[in-house]
C-alpha positions in Angstrom: 116.5 116.4 54.1 118.8 116.5 56.9 117.9 117.8 60.5 120.4 119.8 62.5 121.1 119.1 66.2 120.3 122.7 67.1 116.8 122.7 65.5 115.2 122.6 68.6 111.5 121.0 68.1 109.1 119.6 70.5 110.1 117.4 69.9 122.6 92.8 52.5 121.2 91.2 55.8 121.7 87.6 56.7 119.1 84.7 56.3 117.2 84.6 59.5 117.8 81.4 61.5 114.7 80.5 63.0 114.6 79.1 66.8 111.9 78.7 69.7 110.9 82.0 71.6 108.8 83.2 74.2 107.4 86.8 74.8 109.6 89.4 76.2 109.6 90.7 79.7 110.3 94.0 78.5 106.9 95.0 79.5 104.0 96.9 78.5 103.4 100.3 79.4 100.0 100.8 77.6 98.5 97.8 79.4 99.0 99.1 82.5 97.4 102.4 81.4 94.4 100.8 79.7 93.8 98.4 82.9 93.6 101.5 85.0 92.2 104.0 82.7 89.9 102.3 80.3 86.6 102.8 82.1 87.3 106.7 81.6 86.8 106.5 78.1 83.5 105.4 76.0 83.8 102.0 73.9 86.2 102.6 71.0 85.7 102.1 67.4 85.5 98.3 67.1 87.5 98.6 63.7 90.6 100.2 65.4 93.2 98.4 63.7 96.8 99.2 63.2 97.8 101.8 60.8 101.3 102.2 59.9 103.0 105.1 57.7 106.2 105.2 56.2 108.9 107.6 55.0 110.1 108.6 51.7 113.3 107.7 50.8 114.2 111.2 49.5 114.6 112.4 53.0 117.9 112.4 54.0 119.4 111.2 57.5 119.2 112.6 60.8 122.6 115.0 61.4 124.5 114.3 64.5 123.5 116.2 67.4 119.7 115.5 67.4 118.4 115.4 70.9 115.5 113.3 72.3 113.7 113.0 75.4 114.5 110.2 77.9 112.7 109.3 81.2 115.3 109.3 84.2 114.1 106.1 86.1 115.6 107.1 89.6 114.4 110.7 89.6 111.1 110.0 87.4 111.4 113.2 85.4 112.1 113.8 81.8 115.5 114.7 80.3 117.2 115.1 77.3 120.0 113.1 75.5 121.7 113.6 72.0 121.5 110.6 70.0 124.6 108.8 69.5 125.9 106.7 66.4 124.6 103.7 67.1 121.1 105.3 67.5 121.3 107.4 64.5 122.2 104.1 62.2 119.3 102.4 63.7 116.8 105.0 63.0 118.3 105.4 59.6 118.2 101.7 58.9 114.1 102.1 60.0 113.9 105.0 57.5 115.4 103.1 54.5 114.5 99.6 55.4 112.2 98.6 58.4 109.5 101.5 57.5 108.8 99.5 54.3 108.1 96.3 55.8 105.0 97.2 57.7 101.6 98.3 56.6 99.6 98.2 53.3 100.3 99.4 49.7 97.8 102.4 50.1 99.7 103.6 53.3 103.3 103.3 51.6 101.8 105.9 49.1 99.8 108.1 51.0 102.2 108.6 53.8 105.7 108.7 52.2 106.6 111.3 55.0 103.9 110.8 57.5 105.6 109.1 60.3 109.6 110.4 60.0 108.2 114.0 59.8 106.0 113.4 63.1 109.4 112.2 64.7 111.0 115.6 64.0 108.4 117.5 65.6 107.7 115.0 68.6 111.0 113.5 69.2 110.0 110.8 71.4 109.3 108.7 68.2 113.0 108.4 67.4 113.0 105.9 70.3 110.1 103.9 68.5 111.8 104.1 65.1 115.0 102.7 66.8 113.5 99.9 68.8 111.5 98.7 65.9 114.7 98.5 63.4 116.7 97.0 66.4 113.9 94.3 66.3 114.1 93.9 62.6 117.6 93.3 62.6 117.1 90.6 65.5 114.9 88.7 63.2 117.1 89.0 60.1 120.3 88.2 62.1 119.4 86.4 65.6 123.0 86.2 66.6 123.3 89.9 67.7 125.9 91.3 70.1 125.2 92.2 74.0 125.3 95.8 72.8 122.6 95.3 70.5 120.4 93.8 73.0 121.4 96.5 75.3 120.4 99.2 72.7 117.1 97.7 72.2 116.1 97.0 75.6 117.1 101.0 76.3 115.0 102.4 73.4 112.2 99.9 74.0 112.0 101.2 77.6 112.3 104.9 76.5 109.5 104.4 73.4 106.9 102.8 76.0 107.7 104.8 79.1 107.5 108.0 77.1 104.6 106.9 75.1 102.8 106.0 78.1 103.1 109.3 79.8 102.0 111.2 77.1 99.1 108.9 76.9 98.4 109.4 80.5 98.6 113.3 80.0 96.1 113.1 77.2 93.8 111.0 78.9 93.6 113.0 82.0 92.2 116.1 79.9 88.5 116.8 80.1 88.4 117.1 76.4 91.0 115.4 74.1 89.9 117.2 71.3 92.0 120.2 72.5 95.2 118.1 71.9 97.0 119.5 68.9 96.5 117.5 65.7 100.4 116.5 65.4 100.2 115.2 69.2 97.3 113.0 68.3 98.7 111.5 65.3 102.0 111.0 67.1 100.2 108.9 69.6 98.5 106.9 67.0 101.6 106.4 65.2 103.5 105.3 68.2 100.6 103.2 69.4 100.6 101.4 65.8 104.1 100.9 65.7 104.5 99.7 69.0 101.8 97.0 68.6 103.4 95.8 65.9 106.8 95.6 67.9 105.1 93.8 70.8 104.2 90.8 68.6 107.9 90.6 67.6 109.4 90.7 71.2 110.2 87.1 71.7 113.1 85.3 73.7 113.2 81.8 74.5 115.5 78.8 74.3 112.5 76.3 73.7 109.0 75.7 73.2 108.1 75.1 76.6 109.3 78.8 77.6 106.5 79.9 75.4 103.0 81.0 76.5 100.6 78.6 76.5 103.3 76.0 77.5 105.1 77.7 80.1 104.0 78.7 83.5 101.6 81.6 83.7 102.9 85.0 84.8 101.5 88.6 84.9 103.3 89.2 81.4 101.6 86.6 79.8 99.8 88.1 76.4 101.2 91.5 76.6 101.2 91.4 72.9 97.4 91.0 73.0 96.8 93.5 75.7 98.9 96.0 73.6 96.2 95.1 70.8 93.5 95.8 73.0 94.8 98.9 74.7 94.8 100.5 71.0 91.2 101.3 71.4 92.0 103.6 74.1 94.3 105.2 71.8 92.0 105.3 69.1 89.6 107.1 71.1 92.5 110.0 72.2 94.2 110.3 68.8 90.8 109.7 66.6 92.7 109.2 63.3 89.3 109.6 61.4 89.2 113.6 61.8 89.8 115.4 58.9 92.7 117.2 59.4 94.7 114.2 60.7 97.3 112.9 58.4 95.7 109.2 58.7 92.1 110.3 57.2 93.1 109.9 53.6 93.0 105.9 54.8 89.4 106.0 55.9 88.6 103.7 52.9 90.9 100.9 54.4 88.4 100.4 57.2 85.5 100.2 55.1 84.5 96.4 54.9 86.4 95.3 57.9 85.4 92.2 59.8 82.4 92.8 62.4 82.4 90.6 65.6 79.0 91.7 66.4 77.6 90.1 63.3 75.5 86.6 63.4 77.4 83.5 62.9 75.2 81.6 59.7 74.8 77.9 59.9 76.8 75.6 57.9 80.0 77.8 57.8 81.8 75.8 60.2 82.4 72.0 61.1 79.0 71.0 62.8 81.0 70.4 66.2 81.8 73.9 66.6 78.2 75.0 66.9 77.8 72.4 69.9 80.8 72.9 71.5 80.9 76.9 71.3 77.0 77.1 71.7 76.8 79.4 68.7 74.5 80.1 65.7 72.1 82.5 64.4 70.7 83.0 67.8 73.6 83.6 69.9 74.9 87.2 70.4 78.1 88.8 71.5 76.3 89.8 74.4 75.4 86.4 75.8 78.4 84.2 74.6 82.1 85.0 75.1 83.3 83.0 72.3 80.8 84.7 69.8 82.8 87.6 68.7 86.0 85.5 68.0 84.1 82.6 65.9 82.2 85.4 63.9 85.4 87.0 63.1 86.7 83.6 62.1 83.9 83.1 59.9 84.4 86.5 58.2 88.1 85.8 57.6 88.4 82.1 56.7 87.5 82.9 53.0 90.0 85.4 52.9 93.8 85.5 52.0 96.1 87.3 54.0 98.4 89.5 52.1 99.9 93.4 52.8 96.8 94.7 51.8 94.5 92.4 53.9 96.5 91.8 56.9 94.9 94.9 58.6 91.6 92.6 58.3 93.2 89.7 60.0 94.3 91.8 63.1 90.6 92.8 63.7 90.8 89.1 65.6 93.1 91.0 68.2 91.5 94.5 68.4 88.0 93.5 68.8 88.7 90.7 71.3 86.0 90.2 73.9 87.3 90.8 77.3 85.7 87.9 78.7 87.4 85.9 76.0 90.9 87.3 76.8 90.1 86.4 80.2 89.4 82.7 79.1 92.8 82.8 77.2 94.7 83.8 80.4 93.2 81.1 82.0 94.2 78.7 79.1 90.7 77.7 78.6 91.1 74.8 75.9 88.0 76.2 73.6 89.3 79.6 73.8 93.1 78.4 72.5 91.4 76.5 69.8 90.0 79.7 68.5 93.3 81.6 68.5 95.4 78.8 67.2 93.0 78.7 64.2 93.3 82.4 63.8 97.0 82.4 63.8 97.2 79.3 61.4 95.7 82.0 59.2 97.4 84.9 60.2 100.9 83.4 60.2 100.6 82.6 56.3 101.3 86.4 56.3 105.4 86.9 55.2 105.6 89.8 57.6 108.8 89.5 60.2 106.7 91.2 62.8 103.7 88.9 63.0 105.9 85.6 62.2 108.0 86.2 65.3 
């Protein structure tokens, strides 16, 4: 299936060489939105984890001439450009390669066309697709050219800026249910894919340039803030609604870990109960470590794979704001819990998590 540029719609890899990294300074627009607007929304669904969709390989590449919106930094408005050959090639790599490296087997069978078809109707998603493919390229071959890095920076900026603009507009509506179904699904798709991308945005020369060893700054833990920000996207997009393309995946959210659950005795080393002041009587309300520890207790017996990765990401999406604050302050106890979770999560082979 090809798309003509005049169809105006609202719009073998090298073996990866591992090196030390730090989180990118490209910034996180959804974080700035949630920091200023989160209080405007009710508490989001606690099981809101990222959902990814893929595209059927039977679809054809986009034809030259396809137009996408762009933010104009100087004027502050939204313009339009025609995708060049480099961008078209990146989107094609997303379509036939990268999109099959995220999500679960169920999403891959249910959403064989979902993400790409949404991109044809909401072209801002093409920046998301291109950015994710370029990040995947960088994982497969860290020795990329300066033009590749420039293209990544451009599409990442456009993807996050346009997503932020649409999210702000949607959040300002008195009744977000009045948004079109495809608009809400496009926001959820963008938030999910950018969430994965934010975990993979790394750039450092040595381990001392990586949080928490490096000097603190305002951009620390942007990847964690993005996961927290998806709670707001969940409230606006509501992927559980019947007309959503994500509705068939409701069963994937059944049986998710719940950080509000009590912590049974004898499930952790005894020292943990004293150090974190946890136990059957502790609650999420009175203990900032409770949610993180409760989730760990539920996750430790589980093995992470393509179908269970979404369960492990609840550690990020259900994060207690007080615990996140402790992480920002590099509280040793908070860091121990995060390190323990990451030890489990890093066993997954996904490139965007191992970064």
